[in-house]
Structures are given as structure tokens and as C-alpha cells.
SEDRENLUM-182587 format. One record per atom (N, C-alpha, C, O, CB): residue in three letters; x, y, z. Coordinates in pm, whole numbers, plus 32768, in hexadecimal, padded with zeros to 4 digits. Glycine has a CB too. Example, Ala and Ser with C-alpha at 12.3 -4.5 7.8 and 13.67 -1.06 7.14 Angstrom:
residues 2
ala85277DC7830C
ala84CE7E3E830C
ala85287EB6830C
ala85907EB4834E
ala846B7E418389
ser85057F1F82C4
ser85577F9682CA
ser850A80038313
ser853D80728324
ser85807FC4823C
//
This chain:
residues 89
met3CE387B07A42
met3CDD880A79BF
met3CB0889479D8
met3C5488A47A28
met3C7B87CE7955
ala3CEA89037999
ala3CA2896279A4
ala3C4D899C792B
ala3C5F896B78BC
ala3CEE89B179D5
gln3BF789FB793D
gln3B898A2D78D7
gln3B978AB178D1
gln3BB08AF87933
gln3AF68A0D78FA
val3B828AE5783B
val3BA48B7D781C
val3B148B8C77F1
val3AD88B3477B3
val3C288BA977A0
leu3AEA8BEB780F
leu3A548C2777CE
leu3A7C8CC6777F
leu3A9A8D2877C4
leu39C98C48786B
val3A778CCA76F4
val3A8C8D3C76CA
val39FC8D797693
val39AD8D427645
val3AFB8D317669
arg39F18DFD76D3
arg39708E5576AC
arg398B8EA57633
arg39F58EC675FD
arg39458EBC7721
ser391E8EBA761A
ser39278F4C75BF
ser39658F28752D
ser39918F8C74F4
ser39998FCC7611
leu39728EB074E7
leu399C8E8E7465
leu394F8EBB73FF
leu38D88E9C7407
leu39A88E0F7457
glu39798F0B7388
glu391E8F3A7338
glu38D58E9F72EB
glu391C8E3B72E9
glu396F8FAF72CD
ser385B8E9972B9
ser38158E397278
ser386D8DF87202
ser38778D8071E6
ser37948E787247
asp38A48E5A71CB
asp39068E27713F
asp397D8DDA716B
asp39B28D847125
asp39488EAD70DF
val39A98DFF71E6
val3A178DC17200
val39EE8D39722F
val3A298CD871FE
val3A688E0C725D
val398C8D25728A
val396C8CA572A7
val39428C5A723B
val39618BE37233
val39138CA07303
ala38FB8C9471E1
ala38E58C367146
ala39558BFA7106
ala395A8B8270EB
ala38AE8C8E70CC
arg39CC8C6670E5
arg3A358C2370B6
arg3A808BCC711A
arg3AD18B8870DA
arg3A888C7E707D
leu3A858BB97178
leu3ABE8B7271D4
leu3A668AE571CB
leu3AA48A7B71D3
leu3ABF8BC17261
lys39D68AE571B9
lys39A88A7871B0
lys39C48A417129
lys39F989D27128
lys392D8A7D71D3
arg39AC8A7970B5
arg39EE8A557042
arg3A7F8A347031
arg3AA58A046FC6
arg39D98AAC6FF9
asn3AD48A4B7098
asn3B5B8A197081
asn3B54898770B3
asn3B7A89237076
asn3BCE8A7370CE
ala3B24898D711F
ala3AF788F7717B
ala3AC788AA7138
ala3AED88357140
ala3A9488F771E9
glu3A5988D170D7
glu3A1F886F707D
glu3A5E8845700F
glu3A4587D06FF2
glu39B388947054
ala3AAB88826FC4
ala3B1388826F79
ala3B7A88076F96
ala3BA587BE6F3D
ala3B4B89026F8A
arg3B9B87FD701D
arg3BFB87987059
arg3BA7871870AF
arg3BD186C67101
arg3C6487F270C5
ala3B24872F7077
ala3AE386B270BA
ala3B0586A7714B
ala3B418642716E
ala3B12862E7074
ile3AE786FD71A2
ile3AF887037231
ile3ABC876B725C
ile3AB187CF7214
ile3B788705725E
ser3A8E876672CE
ser3A2487C07327
ser3A6F88667330
ser3AE8887B732B
ser3A11876E73E4
leu3A2588AE733A
leu3A3789417355
leu3A7F893F73E9
leu3AD1899873FF
leu399B899A7351
glu3A6288D87457
glu3AA988F474BF
glu3B1788AC7497
glu3B8088E474B6
glu3A7088D77541
ala3B258840745B
ala3BC9880F743A
ala3C1B883B73FD
ala3C90881B7414
ala3BDF87B27406
tyr3BF5889F738F
tyr3C3B88F6732C
tyr3C62896D73AB
tyr3CDC897573B6
tyr3BCA89307293
leu3C1F89C27403
leu3C4D8A157446
leu3CB589D174B5
leu3D148A0D74E6
leu3BDE8A607475
arg3C94895074D0
arg3CFE89367530
arg3D9F893274FF
arg3E04894B7540
arg3CDA88B0756B
leu3D8D8906746A
leu3DFC890C740F
leu3E47897F7411
leu3EBF8983742D
leu3DD588FA7392
ile3E0489D873F6
ile3E258A9473E6
ile3E5F8A98745D
ile3EDA8A8F7464
ile3D978B1973DB
leu3E138AA774CB
leu3E548ACF7551
leu3ECB8A867576
leu3F1F8AC675B4
leu3DF78AC075C1
ile3EE689FE755A
ile3F5489A2757F
ile3FBE89D97517
ile402D89C47546
ile3F2E88F77570
asp3FC38A0274C6
asp402B8A1D7450
asp40328ABB747D
asp409B8AF57463
asp3FED89F67396
ala3FCC8B0474BD
ala40088B9C74EC
ala40508B8D753C
ala40B18BD87535
ala3FB98C037521
ala40508B3375A6
ala408E8B3C762C
ala40F78AE3761F
ala41128AB6768E
ala40348B1B76A5
arg41468AB175BE
arg41B48A8175C2
arg42168ADE75E6
arg41FF8B5775E6
arg41C98A49755B
pro429E8AA2760D
pro42FE8B1F7626
pro43308B4A75B7
pro43298AFA755A
pro43708B0B767C
ser436C8BC8759E
ser43A78BE57527
ser44238BAD7533
ser44448B657591
ser43AA8C6C7505
arg44828BD874B7
arg44F98BAC74C3
arg45578BF4750C
arg45C08BC37538
arg45228B977458
glu45328C6E7519
glu45828CC0757D
glu456D8C9B7607
glu45C48CB0765C
glu45658D4F7571
asp44E98C5D7629
asp44E08C4576B7
asp45398BAA76CE
asp457A8B8A7732
asp442F8C4076E7
leu452A8B727673
leu45758AD4767B
leu46148AF87673
leu46628AB776B8
leu45448A5C75E3
leu463C8B4D762D
leu46E28B797646
leu46F58B9C76DF
leu47428B63772D
leu47148C1075E4
val46978C1176FF
val46AA8C3C7777
val46B18BC0780F
val46F28BBA7877
val46348CA37778
glu46508B7677D2
glu46648B0C7830
glu46DA8A92782D
glu470D8A537889
glu45EA8ACF782C
ile46ED8A8D77B0
ile477F8A3C778D
ile47F08A8B77EA
ile483B8A57783D
ile47B28A4976CD
asp47E88B1377C6
asp486B8B5177E5
asp48768B497896
asp48E58B4578CB
asp486D8BFE77A2
ala48048B4778DE
ala47F88B467975
ala481C8AB9799E
ala48658AA379FF
ala47628B7179AB
ile47E38A4E794A
ile482989C67968
ile48A589B6795C
ile48DA895D79A0
ile480289687924
arg48E689F77915
arg497B8A1E78FE
arg49C88A4B7979
arg4A2F8A1879A5
arg49858A927899
ala49808AB979AC
ala49CD8B0279F4
ala49C48AA97A86
ala4A0E8ABC7AE7
ala499C8BA179F1
arg49608A4D7A7D
arg495E8A117B1A
arg49B989927AFF
arg49E789547B5F
arg48B089E17B60
ser49D3896C7A7F
ser4A3F88F47A8B
ser4AB889117AAF
ser4AD889887AB4
ser4A5688AF7A16
arg4B1A88AA7AD0
arg4B9B88B97AFB
arg4BE288A57A8E
arg4BDC883C7A4F
arg4BC388687B63
pro4C30890D7A6B
pro4C7588FC79D5
pro4CE1888579FD
pro4D08888C7A71
pro4CCE89A2798F
gly4D0C882E79BE
gly4D5287D2799D
gly4D4687537A0A
gly4D9F870A7A35
gly4DD3880C798A
ala4C9B87537A2D
ala4C8786EB7A89
ala4C9C865C7A58
ala4CBE85F97A98
ala4C0486F77ABB
leu4C80866979CF
leu4C7085D87987
leu4D3F85B5797B
leu4D74855079AA
leu4BFC85F078B3
ser4D838616793B
ser4DF485F2793C
ser4E3885EE799D
ser4EAD85CC7989
ser4E24862078FD
ala4E1586097A16
ala4E5D85F77A9F
ala4E3D855D7ABD
ala4E8685147B01
ala4E2086667B21
ala4DD2853B7A86
ala4DBA84937AD2
ala4E1584467A81
ala4E3783DD7AB7
ala4D0B84407AC4
gly4E4B845E7A04
gly4E87840079BA
gly4E4C83E47933
gly4DE9841F7909
gly4E8C83917A02
lys4E8E838978F2
lys4E3F83427897
lys4DEA82D078CF
lys4DF482A87943
lys4E9383117832
gly4D8582967861
gly4D30822E789C
gly4D7D81AF78B1
gly4D5D81577901
gly4CB782127845
ser4DD681AF786E
ser4E23811C7869
ser4E68811878F4
ser4E6180B27939
ser4EA2810B77E2
asp4EAA8188791D
asp4EED81B279A5
asp4E8781857A18
asp4EAA81497A7D
asp4F0B826079AC
leu4E0381AA79F9
leu4DAA81947A63
leu4D9180FB7A6F
leu4D8F80B97AD7
leu4D2981E37A4C
ile4D8080D67A02
ile4D43804E7A02
ile4DB77FF57A35
ile4DA07F957A7F
ile4D08801F796A
arg4E4B80197A05
arg4EAD7FC97A42
arg4ED27FD97AF2
arg4F127F847B2F
arg4F287FEA79EB
ser4EAD802A7B1B
ser4EC6805C7B92
ser4E5380057BE9
ser4E727FBD7C48
ser4EBC81057B91
ala4DBE80187BB5
ala4D597FD87C19
ala4D7B7F3B7BF1
ala4D5D7EF27C50
ala4CA4800C7BFE
arg4DA97EFD7B92
arg4DCC7E8F7B73
arg4E2D7E507BED
arg4E137DF57C3C
arg4E047E9D7AEE
glu4E9E7E9C7BE0
glu4EF67E6A7C43
glu4ED97E847CE0
glu4F0D7E527D45
glu4F747EA17C21
ala4E737EE47CCF
ala4E467EEB7D6E
ala4DD47E837DA5
ala4DA47E887E17
ala4E097F827D8B
ser4DB07E1B7D37
ser4D587DB57D64
ser4D937D2E7D9E
ser4DE77CF37D5A
ser4D067D957CF6
pro4D717D007E0D
pro4DA47C7C7E34
pro4DCB7C0E7DD6
pro4E357BD07DCC
pro4D4A7C477E7E
ala4D557C057D8F
ala4D617B9E7D27
ala4DE47BB17CB0
ala4E357B607C85
ala4CCE7BA27CDD
ser4DD07C317C97
ser4E607C5C7C3F
ser4EE07C317C7D
ser4F3C7BF77C44
ser4E737D007C2F
arg4ED97C517CE6
arg4F597C5C7D3A
arg4F8F7BC07D2C
arg4FF17BA17CE9
arg4F3A7C917DEB
arg4F3F7B667D74
arg4F377ADE7D60
arg4F787ABE7CBD
arg4FE17A817CA5
arg4E937AB27D77
leu4F347AE97C76
leu4F527AA17BE5
leu4FEC7AC37BBB
leu50377A807B74
leu4EE17AE27B62
leu500C7B5A7C0B
leu50917B7B7BD8
leu510F7B437C26
leu51857B487C02
leu50997C107BD4
glu50CD7B007CB6
glu51387AA87D0A
glu51727A117CBD
glu51E079DB7CCA
glu50E57A7C7DA4
thr510579EA7C72
thr512879677C3B
thr517E79697BC4
thr51A078FF7B90
thr50B4791F7C1A
//
């Protein structure tokens, strides 16, 4: 885990942060951690850019080229030796 040290905060800022933490019945450290975690979340725009990048790397039609799920199950079943024996009887 990393640590962050913030210097030269105004006393009234620290006092307000302490009051906010106390109102939530958590420590100042826990309150500041929540604020920083929330501030570091990716924005909606960042998420959309990442989704677009994943889509660009995906092969178009890869799922439809494989066929329907029932076709895949049928071909796997027919390929197994036990299934062939059952079909022969």
C-alpha cells in the first residue's frame, strides 16, 4: 500500500475534515481514504474509451461464426466416443 503526505493544509480545512469524519463516526484517516478512492475512480468518459478499445481489439462476428450454442453442444456430443456408441445402437 502506498502512503500520501499532504503538507501545508489550512487549519480550518483540517478542522472541517475532522468534523465531517466525526459526523460519520469514522476516523479522519478513513474519511480521507474514502475521499481519495472516490476521486481516483475512472470517469464515465475514461470507461467509454476503454470499452471502445476492447471492442476494437475484438474480432467482429467471432461469436456468430462459431455457430449457435446448440450446434456447438451437438457437435461436441457427436464427437465423443460414448455418444457414438449410443447412436450406433
